[in-house]
C-alpha positions in Angstrom: 115.5 -37.4 -81.1 114.8 -33.7 -80.4 112.9 -31.7 -82.9 114.9 -29.2 -84.9 114.2 -25.7 -83.5 113.6 -23.1 -86.2 115.8 -20.0 -86.0 114.2 -17.0 -84.2 113.5 -15.1 -87.4 111.4 -18.0 -88.7 109.4 -18.6 -85.5 108.9 -15.0 -84.3 107.3 -11.9 -85.8 109.4 -8.7 -85.8 107.3 -7.5 -82.9 108.2 -10.6 -80.9 112.0 -10.1 -81.2 114.0 -9.0 -78.2 116.5 -6.1 -78.7 119.4 -8.4 -79.3 117.5 -10.4 -81.9 116.3 -7.2 -83.6 119.8 -5.8 -83.8 121.3 -9.1 -85.0 119.1 -9.0 -88.1 121.2 -6.1 -89.5 123.6 -7.7 -92.0 125.9 -4.6 -91.9 125.5 -3.8 -95.6 125.0 -0.1 -94.9 122.6 0.3 -97.8 119.9 1.9 -95.6 122.5 4.6 -94.8 123.0 5.6 -98.4 121.2 8.7 -99.6 118.0 8.0 -101.5 116.0 9.9 -104.0 112.2 9.6 -104.4 110.5 9.9 -107.7 107.8 12.5 -107.2 105.5 10.9 -109.9 105.3 7.3 -108.7 107.0 7.3 -105.3 109.8 4.9 -106.3 112.9 5.1 -104.1 116.3 5.1 -105.8 119.5 4.5 -103.9 122.6 6.4 -104.6 126.2 5.4 -103.7 126.4 8.5 -101.5 126.9 7.6 -97.9 125.5 9.4 -94.9 128.1 11.5 -93.1 128.1 9.0 -90.2 128.6 5.8 -92.3 132.1 4.3 -92.1 132.6 3.7 -95.8 134.9 0.7 -95.2 133.0 -1.2 -92.5 129.5 -0.1 -93.6 128.6 0.6 -89.9 127.4 3.8 -88.4 130.2 5.6 -86.7 127.9 7.0 -84.0 124.9 4.6 -83.9 123.8 5.4 -80.4 123.6 9.2 -81.0 123.0 9.2 -84.8 119.6 11.0 -84.6 121.2 14.0 -82.9 123.7 14.4 -85.8 121.3 13.2 -88.5 117.7 14.2 -87.4 116.1 12.5 -90.5 117.8 9.2 -89.8 115.0 6.6 -89.8 114.9 4.3 -86.8 113.4 1.0 -87.9 110.8 -0.4 -85.6 108.5 -3.5 -85.9 105.5 -1.1 -86.0 106.8 0.2 -89.4 107.2 -3.2 -91.0 104.4 -2.5 -93.5 106.5 0.4 -94.8 109.8 -1.5 -95.3 109.4 -1.6 -99.1 112.0 1.2 -99.3 114.6 -1.0 -97.8 116.8 -3.0 -100.2 115.3 -6.4 -101.3 118.3 -8.1 -99.5 117.5 -6.5 -96.1 116.7 -9.0 -93.3 114.1 -6.6 -91.8 112.3 -6.4 -95.0 112.6 -10.1 -95.7 111.3 -11.2 -92.3 108.5 -8.6 -92.5 107.5 -10.2 -95.8 107.6 -13.7 -94.4 110.7 -14.7 -96.3 113.9 -16.4 -95.2 117.2 -14.7 -94.8 119.6 -15.0 -97.7 122.4 -17.6 -97.6 125.2 -15.0 -97.2 123.5 -13.4 -94.1 125.7 -13.8 -91.1 123.0 -15.5 -89.0 122.8 -18.2 -91.7 126.4 -18.6 -92.8 128.1 -17.5 -89.6 130.5 -15.1 -91.4 129.7 -11.3 -91.0 132.2 -10.6 -93.8 130.1 -12.4 -96.5 127.9 -9.3 -97.0 131.0 -7.6 -98.3 132.6 -10.7 -100.0 129.4 -11.2 -101.9 129.3 -7.5 -102.8 125.9 -6.9 -101.3 127.3 -3.9 -99.4 128.8 -0.9 -101.2 132.0 -1.1 -99.1 134.8 0.6 -100.9 132.4 1.9 -103.6 130.7 4.7 -101.8 131.1 8.4 -101.9 130.9 10.8 -98.9 127.8 13.0 -98.9 130.3 15.8 -97.9 132.0 15.4 -101.3 129.0 15.4 -103.7 126.6 18.3 -104.2 123.0 17.3 -103.6 122.1 18.5 -107.1 124.5 15.9 -108.4 123.1 12.9 -106.5 121.1 11.7 -109.5 124.4 10.9 -111.3 125.1 8.3 -108.6 122.0 6.1 -108.7 122.8 2.4 -108.1 119.3 0.7 -107.8 115.6 1.1 -107.3 114.1 -0.3 -104.1 111.1 -2.5 -104.4 
């Protein structure tokens, strides 16, 4: 009887993942594309329900992923080298979980096989976001949804 092979996210470090494995970790929640506010006193990061102008608010996917940094210069591109800084990502994020040596959550598409579960389980903010073009930056504090970390 053949030994059970552990999934790649359990047997590899983030740095060992190939590009397809890396990209597949994204669960499509879109939370990393929400505008965030940082507390100047303690460095805490707070997520708002205000979506980046490139985020498709229904699918929670970037509408111009390949060119996003040209339109949004401060868009952060996650890399394995930054794994020690992933605390700002939501606690459900696969990149953060793997970097912390934890398993993916049961609703993650690589575990359950259904990419819609991130929306069905209401992990994403699909249908509940506001466009950054429609909310003045001074009003973002009124739209906080959770604190990272």
